[in-house]
N, C-alpha and C positions, 0 to 999 in steps of 0.2 A: 264193710264193718272193719274196724281196727281197734285193737286194745293197746294202749300206750301207758307209760308211767306218768304219774302226776308231774306236771311241768314245774312244780315247786320243789327244788332240789332238797330243801330242808325237810320237807314232809317225807320225801323218799328216804333220806338218810335216817330219819327218826324211826320210820316203820321198819326199814331193813335191820336196824340195830335191835328193835324189839323182836323181829323174826329170829334173829340169831340167838337172842336170850331165851326164847321159848321153843327152840328147836324146829322152827319152820311153821309153827302154829300162829294164827292171827294174834297179834299182841293186843288187839282191842276186845278179845273174847276171854271169858273166864275159863270156859271148858276147853279141853284139849282133846278133840275127837277128829276123826277123818273129815268130818264136815267143816272143821275150822282150820284144817291144814291149808296153807297158802298155795295156790289160789283156791279160796274157800268155795264150798258147794253153792252158797248163796250167789256169789258172783258168776260161777260157771252157769248157773241157771239163768242169770240175767244176760249173760253173753248169748245164750240160746234164744232169748226173747228178741225177735227182730224189731220190736218197738221200743226196747230199752236203750237209753243213752244216759250215761252218767258214771259216777265213781263207784268203786267197790266200797264195802263197809268201812275199811280203814283208810280209804282215800289214796292207796298206793297206785291202783290201776284205774284207767278211764276207758270206757267203751264208747266209741262214736259210731254212728250209723253209716257214715260215709266210707 
């Protein structure tokens, strides 16, 4: 299992700027709770799932099974 940044540098730049503006909270979410603090609970749960492969909600991170 590996977690990497999105290979699209523009997406990474855009999301990181949004994280800065929202104090580390997912820029794709309206609510600002511990569950939406980057790396969000949704993606942490997906990382824990051995069958999950894919991007987090905002497309900053990618989890591969290899």
